[in-house]
C-alpha positions, -999 to +999 in steps of 0.1 A: -609+434+392-585+452+414-569+436+444-567+459+479-551+451+513-579+450+540-569+454+574-562+419+590-552+409+626-515+404+622-496+370+630-478+384+659-512+393+678-527+359+670-498+336+682-502+357+714-535+337+719-523+303+701-489+300+689-469+276+668-449+266+703-485+254+717-494+233+689-462+215+693-477+203+730-510+193+716-501+156+709-470+155+732-485+159+765-454+185+774-452+219+782-448+247+760-421+244+745-421+209+747-389+201+766-391+168+783-394+134+767-429+129+756-455+109+775-476+081+761-512+095+754-544+081+749-554+086+709-589+082+693-600+085+653-630+093+636-630+085+602-615+047+593-609+053+555-577+052+534-559+081+551-570+074+587-561+038+589-528+042+566-512+077+572-524+084+607-531+044+616-509+017+607-477+037+601-481+054+637-487+023+655-457+007+641-433+037+643-443+051+676-457+026+699-439+041+729-459+078+729-492+066+711-520+041+724-553+041+704-583+038+726-611+038+700-620+042+666-651+054+650-667+056+616-704+061+605-701+030+586-702+000+614-685-026+588-656-001+581-651+006+617-649-030+626-624-038+597-601-007+610-584-025+640-567-052+618-554-027+591-540-002+619-527-032+638-547-025+671-570-044+693-590-012+707-629-009+708-648+007+676-678+029+677-702+044+651-713+072+677-688+100+682-699+110+719-701+075+730-666+069+719-658+098+736-674+092+770-663+054+772-627+057+756-617+091+770-589+100+748-563+129+754-561+134+717-585+133+689-573+124+649-599+137+624-595+121+594-633+117+579-652+136+552-641+172+552-675+188+555-678+170+589-638+181+604-651+214+622-682+198+641-657+169+654-629+195+662-655+218+681-667+191+702-632+175+711-620+210+721-652+216+744-643+181+759-609+191+769-597+168+738-568+181+719-570+176+680-548+167+654-567+168+620-561+160+587-566+193+559-587+210+552-598+220+588-632+234+577-645+237+542-667+271+548-663+303+567-689+295+592-669+264+602-636+282+602-651+309+628-666+281+651-631+263+649-612+293+662-637+303+687-637+269+704-603+266+703-601+301+723-624+297+747-611+262+756-575+275+758-562+247+736-545+244+705-550+224+671-524+209+650-533+207+610-514+181+592-500+202+563-475+174+554-461+193+520-442+215+543-419+192+559-406+174+523-369+180+521-372+200+488-400+227+502-377+233+531-349+243+507-371+263+490-384+281+522-345+284+531-334+298+499-361+325+500-351+335+538-318+338+525-325+366+503-310+353+473-335+367+451-347+398+476-382+407+480-404+385+466-429+406+440-449+378+425-455+342+423-465+318+392-474+285+406-492+257+384-503+223+398-508+194+377-534+165+387-531+135+362-559+111+350-551+087+380-547+110+411-569+135+394-596+117+383-600+098+414-613+128+433-642+126+409-653+090+420-652+098+453-671+120+479-647+150+471-667+154+436-693+171+458-684+210+470-709+204+498-685+175+512-651+187+503-655+222+497-645+217+462-609+211+452-603+248+459-602+239+494-593+201+500-567+202+476-557+235+468-553+243+507-520+223+507-507+246+482-520+279+496-503+269+532-471+261+511-471+295+493-480+317+528-451+297+547-429+303+520-435+340+516-442+340+553-472+362+548-511+361+549-535+359+518-557+391+517-576+390+486-587+365+462-601+366+425-607+334+410-625+315+378-633+276+377-656+251+362-662+214+353-648+210+318-636+173+317-656+153+343-695+151+352-719+161+324-689+161+301-689+126+299-711+106+271-706+072+289-717+071+323-730+045+352-732+044+390-696+032+393-670+011+377-681-025+384-714-021+372-707+000+344-714-016+309-688+007+292-657-007+310-639-014+274-647+018+258-644+042+291-607+054+291-615+065+327-624+025+339-609+019+373-607-017+387-609-015+422-608-055+425-569-053+423-563-031+454-569-055+485-573-027+511-598-006+491-615-041+488-617-045+524-622-006+535-650+002+510-661-028+485-669-050+517-688-022+533-712-009+507-741-027+520-740-005+551-740+032+534-737+027+496-706+044+492-690+035+460-653+040+460-651+033+421-680+057+415-683+070+378-664+101+369-693+115+348-719+116+373-741+141+367-739+155+403-704+164+402-700+201+407-664+201+424-643+223+398-617+205+377-601+236+365-592+265+384-573+295+384-569+322+406-550+355+415-541+360+452-531+392+469-507+388+501-500+409+530-464+416+520-476+429+489-465+399+466-492+385+444-496+345+430-509+336+398-525+301+406-537+273+387-548+237+391-562+214+365-573+175+372-572+157+341-536+161+328-508+137+313-485+148+343-487+151+380-467+178+399-462+212+397-439+241+385-438+275+408-417+307+405-408+332+429-402+365+409-378+388+433-363+419+429-331+402+423-338+375+404-359+344+402-365+309+424-376+284+396-391+249+406-399+220+383-412+188+403-432+160+385-441+133+407-451+108+374-449+115+340-454+092+307-417+095+295-383+088+310-373+101+336-405+088+357-399+117+381-376+149+381-372+176+406-354+207+395-349+240+419-328+267+401-319+305+409-314+327+386-298+362+395-307+394+376-275+402+355-260+369+365-258+330+362-285+302+364-277+279+396-293+245+397-297+237+437-285+201+449-322+185+453-322+164+487-328+125+477-355+114+500-378+081+504-411+081+517-445+096+512-452+131+499-416+138+489-402+127+522-425+150+546-447+126+559-425+110+584-407+141+591-441+154+601-449+126+623-414+125+639-418+160+649-456+156+660-449+124+679-413+123+689-404+159+689-373+160+668-355+191+668-360+210+637-356+248+629-380+272+642-396+278+609-405+242+604-427+241+636-459+222+637-489+243+614-514+257+639-550+266+635-538+300+619-522+283+591-553+256+586-575+290+589-555+309+560-551+279+537-586+270+539-598+308+537-578+312+503-598+282+488-629+295+504-623+327+489-617+316+452-647+291+455-668+321+468-653+345+438-666+322+414-699+318+429-706+356+434-688+368+402-662+393+424-631+395+443-633+382+479-613+397+508-602+373+534-613+397+561-647+397+552-652+362+561-638+354+592-629+374+624-597+363+639 
């Protein structure tokens, strides 16, 4: 199917309304741009699972007590909500009703870390209440939610921060700055393959992510991370997507199945058996809370209701004329990615493996290959911390407003929308058997 460029609102026009500088003030309480030292603000959280209590809970209270005060935690599971304060290290009230939390706790900022399908509703209600929003990706899971969030942000004259932590890994900043330097000239095309292994990849199919109605599929939940990186690296918007995908390994493909691993009679025979009892945190957050909602964190990867694709490929056209061939598979022996930017003057190649079954355990290589020239391997930054060192850098920027280059500013709602819409378009392309233009999904 051919890919053509539709008419889109430009980045410049959008930033006039809600730009990256405005997003920088969301959690700092400062002016735009924030020049003064940040003040302590009142934070509430909706969704107290793994990501909320760890990434945006425990680590935040430990590192930023000078600017963060948790005043409320909310989860539809009352047992999990009650467990969360101890894991996070706070003594604030807990709630099972979002409106009650907002009325009583009176937060300045809402952190959204719940099931993806519910992000948009909480974001819109918070904005309408005058509460700023810090949301986990994906910001939304479909085009209707996307339009509702953008409209709510505009009518309330507020901004949203979307926590695309992958941007802040030093190796990804190096890629961005190498492309910006013009070393390989104008980018013509991108080859991008992401690998999810039989540990991480399979884990999506144990959880609520297995259902498109809750996660938007991995096109949205997982790939929105990757789509944000590419749009940011290229400084361009997606304009059209054509995709293919299927459930090829999990779901109905398995010959052995049960409700969850602990109850399974095939523990010794199933290669995907997962023993959650070895994880104390998950035992507290999930197993100890099952009686309230019957949600099994160690669900069977072969449940027949699974409709999230485990193998996907897409062709994406960008506003600068570049195209990307993208794929992700969720059942591989390696975890990581390969990406190559093909430019008019050369090629930038990246190999980044987080886990693999042979020595070394992980490996990153970034190389520039010049046309009619040599291949040069760039020194890769050595960092510690989650998601390639990006997690703490993102949080330092959010909460302490550390100085960073302008191209490292906080991702706003436009970034959140474009990343999600790329995945939404891919999912729609598969479901409807056609190419999908971003401009037909949402009016920005």
